C-alpha positions, 0 to 999 in steps of 0.5 A: 500499499503506498502512502502516495496521496492520490485522489481529488484532494491528494494535493492536501496531503502533501508536505508543500501544502500546508505552506501554500495554503498559509502562504494564500492565506497571508496574501489574502488578509493583506490583499484585503486590508490593503483594499481597506486602504485604498478604497474609502467605505462612506456612503456604504451602510453598515450590515446591521443597518439594511433591512435583514443584513445581520439576519442574511449575513449570519444565514450565508455565515452558517451555510458557509461552515456548512457547507465545508464539512465536506471538503473537512472531512476528506483532508482530515479523515483516517486512509484506509488501513490505519489502525491496522495491526503492523502499528500496534507490534513493537 
């Protein structure tokens, strides 16, 4: 049995994936922070000032959390045979 990752989520199981994901998040945060400095927020209403704005934002956040469980399950689950007898011998 090979330990080489395969399948659709195989890229996330490589050694370099953690670093690449962290670099992507850092770049995204820097870009969003820069956009907040460049584009003025005057004239844009706060989300709670819009009718049903907070409810829609809360529903969207809950929906993202529920939908995100599917890919997270594939990233975090153990491979078949993880708890085999060969690991118990000492």
